[in-house]
C-alpha positions as CSV (number, residue, x, y, z in Angstrom):
1,M,15.0,-63.5,203.1
2,V,12.2,-65.6,203.1
3,F,8.3,-64.7,202.1
4,A,6.5,-66.6,204.5
5,G,3.0,-66.1,203.5
6,H,0.7,-63.5,204.0
7,D,-1.0,-64.7,207.1
8,F,2.0,-65.2,208.9
9,A,2.5,-63.7,212.0
10,A,5.6,-63.1,214.0
11,P,6.7,-64.5,217.4
12,R,7.8,-61.8,219.8
13,R,11.7,-60.7,219.3
14,L,12.9,-63.1,222.5
15,D,10.5,-65.8,222.4
16,D,13.4,-68.7,220.8
17,S,10.3,-71.9,220.8
18,G,8.8,-69.4,218.4
19,W,11.5,-68.7,216.0
20,K,12.5,-72.5,215.9
21,A,9.2,-73.8,214.7
22,V,9.2,-70.6,212.5
23,A,12.2,-72.3,211.1
24,A,11.5,-75.7,211.0
25,V,7.5,-74.5,209.1
26,L,9.6,-72.2,206.9
27,G,12.6,-75.4,206.0
28,A,10.0,-78.0,205.9
29,G,8.5,-75.9,202.4
30,L,5.3,-75.0,204.2
31,R,3.8,-71.0,204.0
32,Y,1.7,-69.1,206.3
33,E,-0.9,-68.9,204.0
34,G,-5.0,-69.1,204.7
35,F,-8.1,-66.6,203.6
36,E,-7.6,-64.9,200.5
37,T,-8.4,-61.4,200.1
38,C,-11.8,-62.0,198.8
39,G,-12.8,-64.4,201.7
40,C,-13.6,-67.2,199.5
41,G,-10.3,-69.1,199.7
42,R,-9.2,-72.0,201.6
43,A,-9.4,-71.9,205.3
44,P,-6.0,-70.9,207.2
45,G,-4.0,-74.4,207.7
46,Y,-1.9,-75.8,210.8
47,R,1.2,-74.5,211.5
48,P,3.6,-75.6,215.0
49,R,3.9,-72.5,217.4
50,T,6.6,-73.9,219.9
51,A,9.7,-76.4,219.2
52,A,8.5,-79.0,221.6
53,E,5.5,-79.1,218.8
54,V,7.9,-79.4,215.5
55,R,10.3,-82.3,218.1
56,T,6.8,-84.3,218.4
57,R,5.7,-84.2,214.5
58,R,9.1,-85.2,213.8
59,R,9.6,-87.7,215.7
60,L,6.0,-88.9,214.7
61,A,6.8,-88.7,210.9
62,Q,9.9,-90.4,211.2
63,R,7.9,-93.4,212.9
64,S,5.3,-93.4,210.7
65,G,6.9,-92.4,207.4
66,V,5.4,-89.6,206.6
67,S,7.2,-86.9,205.5
68,E,7.7,-83.5,207.4
69,A,5.9,-81.6,205.9
70,D,2.9,-83.4,206.0
71,A,3.8,-84.0,209.7
72,L,4.0,-80.6,210.5
73,A,0.9,-79.7,208.7
74,A,-1.4,-81.5,210.5
75,P,-3.5,-80.4,213.1
76,D,-3.5,-83.7,215.5
77,P,0.1,-85.0,215.1
78,Y,-1.1,-88.9,216.1
79,V,-4.1,-88.6,212.7
80,L,-1.7,-88.6,209.7
């Protein structure tokens, strides 16, 4: 079992695409972290929600030489 972060919201049980995206995010070493409990922390970061978003970011990471974790955390994959 892996701790995904305080702001993790699990996809529906039958959403295979969503679970593949979660596995890719956690496999890249990213977590679902965001606001601190006191409200003074950082803003929540972007994480892909579907397998298609993961594939797009992985392709762009390979082409541009950016790490997979940085590509998965980028809200706009074309601005790395």
